[in-house]
C-alpha positions in Angstrom: 79.7 -36.7 12.1 78.8 -33.9 9.8 78.7 -36.3 6.8 76.4 -38.7 8.7 74.1 -35.8 9.7 74.0 -34.5 6.1 72.6 -37.9 5.0 69.8 -37.5 7.5 69.1 -33.8 6.6 70.5 -33.2 3.0 68.8 -29.8 2.7 70.7 -28.4 5.7 73.7 -26.1 5.3 77.0 -27.2 6.7 77.1 -24.4 9.2 73.7 -25.4 10.6 74.9 -29.0 10.9 78.1 -28.0 12.6 76.2 -25.9 15.1 73.8 -28.7 15.8 76.6 -31.2 16.4 78.4 -28.7 18.8 75.1 -28.0 20.7 74.4 -31.8 21.0 77.9 -32.4 22.3 77.7 -29.6 24.8 74.4 -30.8 26.1 75.5 -34.4 26.5 78.7 -33.4 28.2 76.9 -31.1 30.6 74.1 -33.5 31.5 76.4 -36.5 31.8 79.1 -34.8 33.8 81.7 -35.8 31.2 84.7 -34.2 29.6 84.5 -36.2 26.4 81.8 -38.3 24.6 82.7 -42.0 24.4 82.4 -43.7 21.0 79.4 -45.7 22.1 77.4 -42.5 22.4 78.0 -41.5 18.7 74.5 -42.4 17.5 73.0 -40.7 20.5 74.9 -37.5 19.7 73.9 -37.8 16.0 70.2 -38.2 16.8 70.3 -35.2 19.2 72.2 -33.1 16.6 69.4 -34.0 14.1 66.8 -32.7 16.5 68.8 -29.5 17.0 69.4 -29.0 13.3 65.7 -29.3 12.5 64.9 -26.8 15.2 67.4 -24.3 13.9 66.1 -24.7 10.4 62.5 -24.1 11.6 63.3 -21.3 13.9 60.7 -18.6 14.0 58.4 -20.4 11.6 55.3 -22.2 13.1 53.5 -22.6 9.8 53.6 -21.6 6.2 51.3 -21.6 3.2 52.2 -21.7 -0.4 49.1 -21.8 -2.7 46.9 -24.7 -1.6 49.7 -26.3 0.5 50.0 -25.6 4.2 53.0 -26.8 6.3 53.0 -26.8 10.1 56.1 -27.2 12.1 55.3 -28.9 15.4 58.8 -29.2 16.7 58.9 -29.5 20.5 61.1 -27.3 22.5 62.1 -30.3 24.7 64.5 -33.2 24.0 62.4 -36.3 23.1 61.8 -38.4 26.2 63.3 -41.6 24.8 66.5 -39.8 23.8 66.7 -38.1 27.3 66.4 -41.5 29.0 69.3 -42.8 26.8 71.4 -39.7 27.7 70.8 -40.1 31.4 71.8 -43.7 31.3 75.4 -42.5 30.5 75.4 -40.0 33.4 78.4 -40.0 35.7 77.7 -38.9 39.3 79.7 -36.0 40.7 82.0 -36.9 43.5 81.5 -34.9 46.7 84.5 -33.4 48.3 84.7 -33.8 52.1 86.7 -31.3 53.9 88.8 -32.3 56.9 
């Protein structure tokens, strides 16, 4: 997955990419009540890892100016809505335990 992510964000260091993949995996497992990510969710994890990697790379920097060029980072703190809907579609319900 790191290789695929590095194609999307070639300027990112391997450590940032690995952290983003780990964060994406943890979030998906937590929200979906799963212990492993099925292969069909690979692209979803990859997309979420890209969001996380870009956030890590922009951490603490809202805008920057270099000469006549200004760059503004408008990365949301939330997971994109379309991506969250896709994640929730894979959610497993927790089974309630009934005591006797």
